[in-house]
C-alpha positions as a Markdown table, in Angstrom:
| # | Residue | x | y | z |
|---|---|---|---|---|
| 1 | Met | 20.2 | 32.8 | -33.7 |
| 2 | Arg | 18.0 | 35.6 | -33.8 |
| 3 | Leu | 14.9 | 35.8 | -31.5 |
| 4 | Ile | 11.7 | 36.9 | -32.9 |
| 5 | Ser | 9.1 | 38.1 | -30.2 |
| 6 | Ile | 5.2 | 38.6 | -30.7 |
| 7 | Asp | 5.8 | 42.2 | -30.7 |
| 8 | Asp | 7.8 | 41.7 | -34.0 |
| 9 | Thr | 5.3 | 39.8 | -35.6 |
| 10 | Asp | 2.6 | 42.2 | -34.4 |
| 11 | Lys | 4.2 | 44.8 | -36.4 |
| 12 | Val | 3.5 | 43.1 | -39.7 |
| 13 | Cys | 0.5 | 41.3 | -38.7 |
| 14 | Arg | -2.5 | 41.6 | -37.1 |
| 15 | Asn | -2.2 | 38.8 | -34.5 |
| 16 | Gly | -0.2 | 35.9 | -34.1 |
| 17 | Tyr | -2.9 | 33.7 | -35.9 |
| 18 | Glu | -2.2 | 35.5 | -39.1 |
| 19 | Ala | 1.6 | 35.2 | -38.6 |
| 20 | Val | 1.6 | 31.6 | -38.2 |
| 21 | Leu | -0.6 | 31.1 | -41.2 |
| 22 | Ile | 1.4 | 33.2 | -43.6 |
| 23 | Ala | 4.4 | 31.8 | -42.4 |
| 24 | Ala | 3.5 | 28.2 | -42.4 |
| 25 | Gln | 2.6 | 28.5 | -46.0 |
| 26 | Tyr | 5.8 | 30.5 | -46.9 |
| 27 | Ala | 8.0 | 27.9 | -45.3 |
| 28 | Arg | 5.9 | 24.9 | -47.2 |
| 29 | Lys | 7.1 | 26.7 | -50.2 |
| 30 | Leu | 10.8 | 27.2 | -48.9 |
| 31 | Asn | 10.9 | 23.5 | -48.1 |
| 32 | Ser | 9.5 | 22.5 | -51.4 |
| 33 | Ile | 12.0 | 24.7 | -53.5 |
| 34 | Arg | 14.9 | 23.5 | -51.3 |
| 35 | Leu | 14.0 | 19.7 | -52.1 |
| 36 | Asn | 13.6 | 20.3 | -55.5 |
| 37 | Lys | 16.9 | 21.9 | -55.7 |
| 38 | Glu | 18.8 | 18.9 | -53.9 |
| 39 | Arg | 17.1 | 16.5 | -56.4 |
| 40 | Asn | 18.3 | 18.2 | -59.3 |
| 41 | Glu | 21.7 | 18.9 | -57.9 |
| 42 | Glu | 22.1 | 15.0 | -57.1 |
| 43 | Ile | 23.8 | 16.3 | -54.1 |
| 44 | Asp | 25.3 | 13.7 | -51.6 |
| 45 | Met | 23.6 | 15.4 | -48.6 |
| 46 | Glu | 25.2 | 14.0 | -45.7 |
| 47 | Glu | 24.6 | 15.0 | -42.2 |
| 48 | Gly | 26.4 | 18.4 | -41.6 |
| 49 | Ser | 27.3 | 18.7 | -45.5 |
| 50 | Lys | 25.5 | 22.1 | -45.8 |
| 51 | Gln | 24.3 | 24.6 | -43.1 |
| 52 | Tyr | 20.8 | 25.8 | -43.5 |
| 53 | Leu | 18.5 | 27.4 | -41.6 |
| 54 | Arg | 15.5 | 25.7 | -40.8 |
| 55 | Val | 12.6 | 26.8 | -43.3 |
| 56 | Thr | 10.2 | 27.7 | -40.5 |
| 57 | Ser | 13.0 | 29.9 | -39.2 |
| 58 | Gln | 13.8 | 31.6 | -42.4 |
| 59 | Ala | 9.8 | 32.0 | -43.2 |
| 60 | Leu | 9.6 | 33.9 | -39.6 |
| 61 | Tyr | 12.9 | 36.1 | -40.3 |
| 62 | Asp | 11.6 | 36.7 | -44.0 |
| 63 | Leu | 8.2 | 38.0 | -42.8 |
| 64 | Val | 9.4 | 40.1 | -39.7 |
| 65 | Asp | 11.8 | 41.7 | -42.2 |
| 66 | Arg | 9.1 | 42.4 | -44.6 |
| 67 | Lys | 10.4 | 40.6 | -47.3 |
| 68 | Leu | 7.1 | 38.8 | -48.0 |
| 69 | Lys | 4.4 | 40.0 | -50.0 |
| 70 | Phe | 0.8 | 39.1 | -48.9 |
| 71 | Glu | -2.8 | 40.1 | -49.3 |
| 72 | Arg | -5.7 | 39.3 | -46.8 |
| 73 | Ser | -8.4 | 37.3 | -48.7 |
| 74 | Trp | -10.9 | 37.9 | -45.9 |
| 75 | Glu | -10.7 | 41.8 | -45.5 |
């Protein structure tokens, strides 16, 4: 598992608070998409049947890798 430091998030966001807000909002979206997909496919989700990153980890990775597009409404 890859470690993300404060320095990594500071390159993308102004501060840690902003990084947490953006990553949390995106994690909620990822979780919603994942749950809808599982419901639609009617998959028997037994423990360990699929390997997923946690949505919070995926959100932070995407943020640091600059895969997220966001705009600051408070500028």
